[in-house]
C-alpha positions in Angstrom: 0.0 0.0 0.0 1.2 3.5 -0.7 0.2 7.1 -0.4 1.0 9.5 -3.3 -0.7 12.9 -3.4 0.5 13.7 -6.9 -2.2 12.1 -9.2 0.4 11.6 -12.1 2.7 9.7 -9.9 -0.1 7.8 -8.3 -1.4 6.7 -11.7 2.2 5.6 -12.6 2.4 3.6 -9.4 -0.9 1.9 -10.1 0.1 1.0 -13.6 3.4 -0.7 -12.6 2.6 -2.2 -9.2 -0.2 -4.3 -7.6 -0.2 -2.1 -4.6 -3.2 -0.1 -3.5 -2.3 3.6 -4.0 -4.2 6.2 -1.9 -4.3 9.7 -3.2 -5.4 11.4 0.0 -3.2 12.5 3.0 -2.3 10.1 5.7 -4.2 12.1 8.2 -7.5 11.9 6.1 -7.2 8.2 5.3 -8.9 5.6 7.4 -7.3 2.2 7.6 -9.0 -1.1 8.4 -5.7 -2.9 9.0 -2.5 -2.2 10.9 1.0 -2.3 9.3 4.2 -4.1 10.3 6.4 -1.7 8.4 5.8 2.0 7.6 8.4 4.1 5.6 8.7 7.8 5.3 11.5 8.4 2.8 12.1 12.1 2.3 8.5 12.9 3.3 8.4 14.1 6.9 10.2 17.4 6.1 7.4 18.3 3.7 4.5 17.8 6.1 2.8 20.9 7.6 2.5 19.1 10.9 4.9 16.2 11.3 3.7 15.6 14.8 0.2 14.8 13.5 1.6 12.4 11.0 3.6 10.5 13.7 0.6 10.4 15.9 -1.5 8.9 13.1 1.2 6.3 12.4 1.3 5.3 16.1 -2.4 4.3 15.6 -1.9 2.3 12.5 1.3 0.4 13.2 1.3 -3.0 14.9 2.9 -3.4 18.3 6.5 -4.4 17.5 6.2 -2.9 14.0 8.9 -0.9 12.4 8.9 2.8 11.4 11.7 3.9 9.0 12.2 7.6 8.6 14.7 9.1 6.2 15.1 12.9 6.0 17.8 15.3 4.8 20.2 16.2 7.5 20.4 19.8 8.6 24.1 19.3 9.3 24.7 18.1 5.6 27.5 20.0 4.0 25.4 20.3 0.8 22.7 22.3 2.6 24.5 25.5 2.0 24.9 24.7 -1.7 21.2 24.0 -2.1 19.8 26.6 0.4 17.1 27.9 -2.0 15.9 24.4 -2.8 15.6 23.5 0.8 13.7 26.7 1.6 11.2 26.3 -1.2 10.3 22.6 -0.8 10.9 21.8 2.8 8.6 22.9 5.6 10.9 21.7 8.4 14.6 21.3 8.8 15.7 18.2 10.8 18.9 17.4 12.4 19.8 13.7 12.5 20.6 12.3 15.9 22.2 8.8 15.8 21.2 6.4 18.5 21.4 2.7 19.3 18.4 0.7 20.3 
């Protein structure tokens, strides 16, 4: 299952995968199942309210499930080179903190 808000990309995904593609936001989508794995790959920094997204995920992920989040690192040396790009498209800047579980 996937969520893609851009209709062109959603249609492309539907054409080339057997996955169900939802074209509404995560916050507005009702799920009848829970998930073992949820991935947010370069998505969270575009959200208007990342906390709401994470709260919704906590309700739809199975106990013991995995949440994988990948975001641009605020400390990245390329950030200065792409300052305008980051300002235009990213709602939030995030600093990566490494930790062990």
